[in-house]
FIKOLKOL-922161 format. One record per residue: residue number from 1; residue in three letters; x, y, z of N, C-alpha, C, O in turn. Coordinates in steps of 0.001 Angstrom, whole numbers. Example, Ala and Ser with C-alpha at 12.3 -4.5 7.8 and 13.67 -1.06 7.14 Angstrom:
BEGIN
{1,'Ala',{13190,-5690,7800},{12300,-4500,7800},{13200,-3300,7800},{14236,-3319,8465}};
{2,'Ser',{12850,-2250,7080},{13670,-1060,7140},{12900,30,7870},{13409,1138,8039}};
end
This chain:
BEGIN
{1,'Met',{-5675,-6854,-43451},{-6708,-5894,-43748},{-6780,-4878,-42605},{-6824,-5255,-41434}};
{2,'Ile',{-6793,-3609,-42947},{-6863,-2541,-41943},{-8318,-2164,-41741},{-9031,-1855,-42695}};
{3,'Lys',{-8753,-2194,-40480},{-10118,-1787,-40153},{-10141,-297,-39866},{-9259,243,-39197}};
{4,'Lys',{-11157,344,-40382},{-11352,1752,-40093},{-12061,1865,-38748},{-13128,1278,-38566}};
{5,'Val',{-11502,2592,-37823},{-12098,2747,-36502},{-13014,3961,-36523},{-12589,5072,-36837}};
{6,'Lys',{-14268,3733,-36185},{-15233,4821,-36112},{-15144,5479,-34746},{-15129,4803,-33717}};
{7,'Lys',{-15086,6785,-34748},{-15014,7544,-33509},{-16343,7412,-32765},{-17403,7673,-33333}};
{8,'Ile',{-16285,7013,-31514},{-17488,6861,-30705},{-17583,8054,-29765},{-16669,8324,-28986}};
{9,'Leu',{-18710,8768,-29851},{-18933,9929,-29010},{-19948,9586,-27932},{-20841,8765,-28142}};
{10,'Thr',{-19802,10218,-26788},{-20825,10059,-25756},{-22028,10894,-26169},{-21934,11723,-27074}};
{11,'Lys',{-23151,10676,-25510},{-24376,11410,-25841},{-24200,12917,-25702},{-24833,13685,-26427}};
{12,'Lys',{-23364,13335,-24797},{-23211,14766,-24522},{-22193,15439,-25444},{-22088,16666,-25448}};
{13,'Glu',{-21446,14663,-26220},{-20428,15246,-27094},{-21027,15589,-28460},{-21683,14766,-29099}};
{14,'Ile',{-20782,16811,-28879},{-21277,17298,-30161},{-20074,17360,-31107},{-19087,18029,-30801}};
{15,'Pro',{-20144,16674,-32244},{-19002,16700,-33169},{-18827,18081,-33795},{-19799,18753,-34139}};
{16,'Leu',{-17578,18482,-33932},{-17236,19763,-34542},{-16405,19510,-35799},{-15631,18556,-35869}};
{17,'Glu',{-16580,20368,-36769},{-15729,20367,-37960},{-14820,21582,-37835},{-15288,22716,-37722}};
{18,'Ile',{-13527,21332,-37858},{-12562,22429,-37771},{-11900,22568,-39134},{-11219,21654,-39597}};
{19,'Arg',{-12102,23712,-39771},{-11586,23948,-41123},{-10497,25008,-41092},{-10676,26079,-40512}};
{20,'Glu',{-9387,24708,-41708},{-8342,25705,-41897},{-8662,26425,-43197},{-8531,25852,-44279}};
{21,'Leu',{-9080,27675,-43092},{-9479,28427,-44283},{-8291,29042,-44991},{-8263,29137,-46218}};
{22,'Gln',{-7324,29453,-44217},{-6044,29942,-44722},{-5012,29404,-43745},{-5374,28846,-42710}};
{23,'Glu',{-3755,29562,-44056},{-2724,29054,-43154},{-2898,29668,-41765},{-2906,30890,-41612}};
{24,'Asp',{-3038,28807,-40760},{-3225,29209,-39363},{-4477,30058,-39135},{-4494,30902,-38239}};
{25,'Ser',{-5510,29845,-39926},{-6778,30554,-39771},{-7892,29518,-39809},{-8148,28910,-40849}};
{26,'Tyr',{-8557,29318,-38668},{-9523,28232,-38525},{-10912,28757,-38222},{-11083,29780,-37559}};
{27,'His',{-11900,28031,-38723},{-13282,28244,-38342},{-13841,26908,-37880},{-13461,25851,-38384}};
{28,'Val',{-14750,26972,-36913},{-15308,25755,-36308},{-16801,25713,-36633},{-17515,26699,-36450}};
{29,'Phe',{-17263,24553,-37119},{-18653,24392,-37544},{-19295,23216,-36822},{-18609,22307,-36353}};
{30,'Leu',{-20627,23247,-36739},{-21377,22141,-36151},{-22751,22082,-36786},{-23195,23031,-37433}};
{31,'Lys',{-23413,20959,-36594},{-24800,20788,-37041},{-25715,21047,-35849},{-25386,20708,-34712}};
{32,'Ala',{-26849,21641,-36121},{-27870,21879,-35098},{-29223,21820,-35797},{-29301,21690,-37018}};
{33,'Lys',{-30272,21916,-35015},{-31627,21992,-35569},{-32329,23186,-34955},{-32191,23474,-33766}};
{34,'Ile',{-33079,23867,-35790},{-33941,24926,-35293},{-35346,24637,-35826},{-35550,24483,-37030}};
{35,'Asn',{-36291,24569,-34918},{-37672,24208,-35267},{-37706,22940,-36123},{-38522,22819,-37036}};
{36,'Gly',{-36812,22001,-35816},{-36772,20710,-36502},{-36000,20691,-37802},{-35842,19624,-38395}};
{37,'Lys',{-35513,21824,-38269},{-34772,21899,-39535},{-33268,21900,-39264},{-32771,22671,-38443}};
{38,'Val',{-32555,21019,-39969},{-31104,20907,-39790},{-30421,22122,-40395},{-30784,22596,-41472}};
{39,'Met',{-29424,22609,-39676},{-28648,23739,-40164},{-27172,23573,-39821},{-26819,22915,-38842}};
{40,'Arg',{-26330,24170,-40632},{-24888,24194,-40380},{-24580,25546,-39756},{-24961,26591,-40283}};
{41,'Met',{-23880,25508,-38618},{-23605,26738,-37894},{-22103,26956,-37720},{-21328,26006,-37605}};
{42,'Leu',{-21726,28199,-37705},{-20388,28606,-37303},{-20409,28751,-35794},{-21294,29414,-35253}};
{43,'Leu',{-19462,28152,-35110},{-19334,28325,-33660},{-18463,29564,-33461},{-17294,29567,-33847}};
{44,'Asp',{-19019,30609,-32866},{-18307,31875,-32729},{-18372,32358,-31286},{-19360,32961,-30869}};
{45,'Thr',{-17310,32088,-30528},{-17277,32480,-29119},{-17266,33998,-28948},{-17536,34498,-27856}};
{46,'Gly',{-16959,34726,-30006},{-16947,36186,-29935},{-18266,36830,-30320},{-18435,38040,-30169}};
{47,'Ala',{-19200,36032,-30814},{-20518,36571,-31179},{-21370,36666,-29920},{-21500,35690,-29181}};
{48,'Ser',{-21938,37816,-29678},{-22714,37994,-28452},{-24074,37315,-28520},{-24633,36966,-27480}};
{49,'Lys',{-24616,37120,-29706},{-25964,36572,-29871},{-25965,35508,-30964},{-25251,35629,-31960}};
{50,'Thr',{-26757,34485,-30774},{-26937,33449,-31788},{-27769,34028,-32929},{-28745,34744,-32707}};
{51,'Val',{-27359,33699,-34160},{-27945,34276,-35365},{-28442,33168,-36281},{-27823,32110,-36389}};
{52,'Val',{-29571,33424,-36942},{-30069,32543,-37998},{-30134,33372,-39276},{-30554,34529,-39256}};
{53,'Asp',{-29714,32769,-40386},{-29709,33446,-41678},{-31127,33771,-42140},{-32027,32934,-42062}};
{54,'Lys',{-31308,34981,-42615},{-32615,35465,-43062},{-33195,34579,-44172},{-34383,34259,-44140}};
{55,'Thr',{-32385,34183,-45139},{-32861,33337,-46233},{-33310,31981,-45719},{-34314,31446,-46188}};
{56,'Phe',{-32578,31410,-44755},{-32954,30127,-44152},{-34310,30255,-43452},{-35154,29365,-43552}};
{57,'Val',{-34510,31362,-42748},{-35786,31599,-42061},{-36921,31654,-43080},{-37978,31058,-42873}};
{58,'Glu',{-36698,32369,-44174},{-37750,32543,-45181},{-38036,31259,-45962},{-39196,30946,-46232}};
{59,'Thr',{-36986,30512,-46328},{-37180,29355,-47210},{-37402,28037,-46473},{-38184,27204,-46932}};
{60,'Lys',{-36735,27834,-45351},{-36843,26551,-44644},{-37809,26607,-43468},{-38608,25691,-43271}};
{61,'Leu',{-37735,27679,-42688},{-38630,27788,-41528},{-39986,28347,-41921},{-40989,28109,-41249}};
{62,'Lys',{-40003,29095,-43021},{-41242,29649,-43569},{-42109,30307,-42499},{-43299,30024,-42366}};
{63,'Thr',{-41473,31187,-41750},{-42204,31869,-40689},{-42273,33361,-40974},{-41357,33942,-41556}};
{64,'Ser',{-43353,33957,-40563},{-43498,35410,-40689},{-43399,36058,-39312},{-43682,37246,-39157}};
{65,'Lys',{-42998,35280,-38319},{-42927,35781,-36944},{-41568,36417,-36642},{-41006,36234,-35563}};
{66,'Val',{-41059,37162,-37615},{-39799,37882,-37465},{-40149,39332,-37180},{-40970,39935,-37872}};
{67,'Lys',{-39513,39888,-36148},{-39801,41267,-35742},{-38550,42106,-35902},{-37433,41623,-35718}};
{68,'Asp',{-38752,43382,-36250},{-37624,44307,-36326},{-37089,44563,-34928},{-37832,44602,-33947}};
{69,'Ser',{-35771,44738,-34870},{-35108,45058,-33609},{-34441,46417,-33761},{-33943,46748,-34836}};
{70,'Asn',{-34430,47188,-32712},{-33789,48503,-32758},{-32303,48436,-32467},{-31618,49457,-32519}};
{71,'Asn',{-31792,47251,-32161},{-30382,47114,-31805},{-29521,46966,-33045},{-29709,46022,-33812}};
{72,'Pro',{-28566,47892,-33266},{-27625,47694,-34365},{-26771,46461,-34066},{-26433,46198,-32911}};
{73,'Thr',{-26431,45722,-35095},{-25742,44459,-34918},{-24488,44433,-35765},{-24499,44881,-36912}};
{74,'Ser',{-23412,43915,-35211},{-22190,43692,-35977},{-22092,42214,-36280},{-22405,41371,-35439}};
{75,'Ser',{-21658,41908,-37485},{-21437,40517,-37855},{-20078,40435,-38529},{-19369,41436,-38633}};
{76,'Leu',{-19715,39246,-38985},{-18438,39089,-39665},{-18355,40067,-40830},{-19192,40026,-41731}};
{77,'His',{-17370,40933,-40822},{-17053,41847,-41915},{-18065,42967,-42144},{-17912,43721,-43105}};
{78,'Ala',{-19082,43107,-41312},{-20079,44140,-41610},{-20809,44590,-40347},{-20944,43838,-39383}};
{79,'Thr',{-21271,45832,-40381},{-22161,46326,-39348},{-23511,46564,-40000},{-23603,47214,-41041}};
{80,'Val',{-24540,46042,-39393},{-25888,46148,-39928},{-26646,47131,-39050},{-26700,46966,-37831}};
{81,'Ser',{-27230,48152,-39665},{-27911,49166,-38863},{-29239,48661,-38317},{-29677,49094,-37251}};
{82,'Thr',{-29878,47756,-39035},{-31121,47177,-38538},{-30995,45660,-38535},{-30315,45068,-39373}};
{83,'Ser',{-31653,45067,-37592},{-31670,43612,-37538},{-33061,43180,-37120},{-33907,43996,-36756}};
{84,'Ser',{-33271,41894,-37180},{-34553,41338,-36791},{-34327,40261,-35757},{-33212,39768,-35585}};
{85,'Ile',{-35397,39900,-35069},{-35344,38817,-34094},{-36530,37893,-34324},{-37533,38285,-34921}};
{86,'Met',{-36405,36679,-33849},{-37533,35757,-33844},{-37366,34818,-32670},{-36256,34605,-32184}};
{87,'Thr',{-38463,34265,-32222},{-38419,33276,-31160},{-38455,31899,-31800},{-39444,31524,-32430}};
{88,'Ala',{-37376,31149,-31638},{-37318,29781,-32143},{-38096,28890,-31184},{-37884,28944,-29972}};
{89,'Lys',{-38985,28080,-31714},{-39722,27143,-30860},{-38750,26188,-30187},{-38895,25869,-29007}};
{90,'Ser',{-37746,25728,-30954},{-36741,24846,-30360},{-35428,24969,-31109},{-35389,25141,-32327}};
{91,'Ile',{-34360,24876,-30342},{-33007,24779,-30896},{-32421,23516,-30290},{-32380,23369,-29068}};
{92,'Glu',{-31968,22604,-31141},{-31363,21361,-30679},{-29900,21334,-31095},{-29561,21458,-32272}};
{93,'Ile',{-29046,21169,-30093},{-27610,21051,-30320},{-27192,19774,-29614},{-27113,19733,-28387}};
{94,'Gly',{-26924,18736,-30385},{-26691,17428,-29772},{-27947,17006,-29039},{-29043,17046,-29598}};
{95,'Thr',{-27791,16599,-27784},{-28943,16164,-26988},{-29577,17306,-26194},{-30565,17099,-25488}};
{96,'Val',{-29015,18502,-26308},{-29538,19661,-25571},{-30622,20338,-26406},{-30420,20655,-27578}};
{97,'Lys',{-31769,20548,-25776},{-32891,21212,-26451},{-33239,22484,-25683},{-33457,22461,-24471}};
{98,'Ile',{-33285,23578,-26412},{-33620,24880,-25842},{-34940,25308,-26477},{-35069,25326,-27701}};
{99,'Glu',{-35909,25646,-25651},{-37226,25994,-26183},{-37515,27478,-26028},{-37078,28122,-25075}};
{100,'Asn',{-38268,28006,-26995},{-38714,29404,-26991},{-37556,30372,-26742},{-37543,31115,-25760}};
{101,'Tyr',{-36598,30342,-27645},{-35373,31132,-27488},{-35307,32212,-28569},{-35513,31924,-29748}};
{102,'Val',{-35023,33445,-28170},{-34938,34559,-29109},{-33552,34570,-29764},{-32521,34587,-29090}};
{103,'Val',{-33566,34561,-31104},{-32337,34631,-31891},{-32399,35853,-32800},{-33482,36340,-33125}};
{104,'Ala',{-31242,36340,-33203},{-31177,37412,-34191},{-31349,36797,-35580},{-30949,35657,-35817}};
{105,'Val',{-31935,37547,-36475},{-32093,37116,-37867},{-31358,38138,-38731},{-31714,39316,-38763}};
{106,'Leu',{-30328,37666,-39431},{-29511,38545,-40277},{-29280,37893,-41633},{-29340,36671,-41763}};
{107,'Asp',{-29020,38710,-42628},{-28651,38219,-43947},{-27167,37831,-43888},{-26302,38692,-43732}};
{108,'Leu',{-26884,36541,-44013},{-25500,36050,-43941},{-24893,35813,-45325},{-23915,35078,-45456}};
{109,'Thr',{-25469,36434,-46353},{-24968,36257,-47718},{-23491,36614,-47817},{-22724,35889,-48451}};
{110,'His',{-23078,37723,-47200},{-21676,38154,-47294},{-20737,37129,-46652},{-19619,36933,-47128}};
{111,'Val',{-21177,36484,-45588},{-20361,35450,-44935},{-20235,34254,-45869},{-19139,33726,-46057}};
{112,'Asn',{-21346,33825,-46454},{-21334,32665,-47336},{-20593,32923,-48635},{-20039,31993,-49221}};
{113,'Gln',{-20570,34167,-49098},{-19756,34499,-50273},{-18275,34330,-49957},{-17505,33845,-50787}};
{114,'Thr',{-17884,34732,-48753},{-16492,34541,-48328},{-16172,33059,-48244},{-15120,32625,-48712}};
{115,'Tyr',{-17075,32269,-47647},{-16852,30825,-47555},{-16773,30193,-48942},{-15942,29314,-49172}};
{116,'Asp',{-17620,30626,-49862},{-17603,30084,-51212},{-16250,30340,-51882},{-15750,29490,-52619}};
{117,'Ser',{-15666,31499,-51630},{-14379,31845,-52257},{-13233,30967,-51771},{-12203,30867,-52438}};
{118,'Val',{-13405,30323,-50600},{-12362,29417,-50092},{-12862,27962,-50099},{-12338,27104,-49388}};
{119,'Lys',{-13888,27713,-50920},{-14430,26355,-51113},{-14920,25721,-49809},{-14641,24554,-49532}};
{120,'Cys',{-15639,26492,-49029},{-16199,26031,-47761},{-17725,26054,-47864},{-18297,26971,-48452}};
{121,'Lys',{-18377,25049,-47295},{-19836,24968,-47343},{-20471,26167,-46645},{-19901,26698,-45692}};
{122,'Pro',{-21639,26598,-47107},{-22317,27741,-46481},{-22862,27391,-45100},{-23023,26224,-44744}};
{123,'Ile',{-23138,28443,-44341},{-23748,28282,-43023},{-25159,28851,-43051},{-25499,29686,-43889}};
{124,'Gln',{-25967,28377,-42112},{-27313,28907,-41972},{-27485,29643,-40639},{-28558,30166,-40341}};
{125,'Gly',{-26408,29673,-39844},{-26487,30366,-38572},{-25147,30458,-37886},{-24156,29869,-38319}};
{126,'Ile',{-25142,31214,-36803},{-23948,31396,-35973},{-24344,31096,-34538},{-25261,31712,-33996}};
{127,'Leu',{-23650,30150,-33929},{-23878,29826,-32515},{-23025,30780,-31688},{-21796,30716,-31714}};
{128,'Gly',{-23697,31668,-30952},{-23001,32711,-30214},{-22794,32395,-28742},{-23228,31362,-28232}};
{129,'Ser',{-22118,33319,-28084},{-21765,33126,-26679},{-22965,33179,-25750},{-22862,32745,-24603}};
{130,'Asp',{-24102,33698,-26204},{-25293,33687,-25356},{-25644,32254,-24955},{-25904,31987,-23781}};
{131,'Ile',{-25654,31340,-25913},{-25952,29940,-25620},{-24723,29241,-25047},{-24851,28426,-24133}};
{132,'Leu',{-23539,29544,-25564},{-22316,28884,-25089},{-22094,29140,-23595},{-21730,28223,-22859}};
{133,'Val',{-22309,30370,-23149},{-22133,30697,-21727},{-23254,30068,-20896},{-23000,29465,-19853}};
{134,'Asp',{-24487,30212,-21366},{-25628,29672,-20621},{-25531,28155,-20442},{-25906,27621,-19397}};
{135,'Lys',{-25031,27474,-21457},{-24951,26008,-21411},{-23560,25518,-21025},{-23241,24340,-21190}};
{136,'Asn',{-22729,26435,-20507},{-21410,26089,-19984},{-20614,25230,-20975},{-20129,24153,-20630}};
{137,'Ala',{-20492,25725,-22201},{-19834,24983,-23276},{-18367,24699,-22949},{-17641,25558,-22447}};
{138,'Val',{-17961,23472,-23249},{-16563,23078,-23151},{-16168,22554,-24526},{-16695,21548,-25002}};
{139,'Ile',{-15229,23257,-25152},{-14772,22888,-26492},{-13449,22148,-26355},{-12508,22653,-25742}};
{140,'Asp',{-13378,20949,-26929},{-12154,20156,-26927},{-11642,20094,-28367},{-12122,19297,-29173}};
{141,'Tyr',{-10675,20935,-28671},{-10169,21022,-30035},{-9443,19742,-30457},{-9489,19368,-31629}};
{142,'Ser',{-8785,19082,-29536},{-8051,17857,-29913},{-9012,16729,-30275},{-8713,15922,-31156}};
{143,'Lys',{-10163,16664,-29606},{-11157,15631,-29912},{-12193,16108,-30943},{-13014,15322,-31416}};
{144,'Lys',{-12145,17396,-31281},{-13107,18000,-32198},{-14540,17768,-31707},{-15414,17321,-32450}};
{145,'Thr',{-14742,18091,-30426},{-16065,17950,-29820},{-16364,19136,-28916},{-15473,19894,-28533}};
{146,'Met',{-17632,19273,-28590},{-18082,20280,-27642},{-19105,19605,-26733},{-19897,18775,-27178}};
{147,'Lys',{-19076,19972,-25467},{-20082,19493,-24518},{-20863,20690,-24012},{-20305,21764,-23785}};
{148,'Leu',{-22163,20492,-23839},{-23041,21496,-23262},{-23775,20888,-22094},{-24123,19707,-22125}};
{149,'Lys',{-24019,21686,-21052},{-24849,21173,-19957},{-26306,21266,-20377},{-26689,22173,-21115}};
{150,'Ser',{-27099,20348,-19918},{-28523,20316,-20307},{-29297,21440,-19670},{-30502,21562,-19890}};
end
C-alpha cells in the first residue's frame, strides 16, 4: 500500500498555487484574508500596489469606506483613469498580520474573464510589491511557498 505524504509547511511558509495558463506562461496564486474574509490573490511582483476587487469589497466586506483616488492606475490589460482606495482593518497572509493598511480598490472583472477563458478560478485581489518588499518576501518556486517577515 502506498501512503500519500502530506507536505508539511513551517508556520512562516505560505503555500502557493502555480498555474501554467499557456505553454511557459505561469501565474502564482495564494490565499489571504482581508478583514477576516478569505480571498484568492494573484501574486504579482510587478504590481506596485496591493489591490482588492471592487465587487468583493461591495459583496463580502460590505464597506462604504472606499474613497476616490486621483492616481491613475494600470492593471492587467487595462489602464483605469480613476481608482479608489480603502483602509483594510487587517490583511492576513499566513501568520503575518498587517493592520490598517491602504489598498487600491479596482474592478477586476476583466482579469477574471481572462481567467475564466482558460478555466482558472477567479481572484479577489492582487498582492503587490508594496507588501512583498515591506515584508521581505522570499518566493521558493520549487517548494511552491513564500515566506514573509513578521
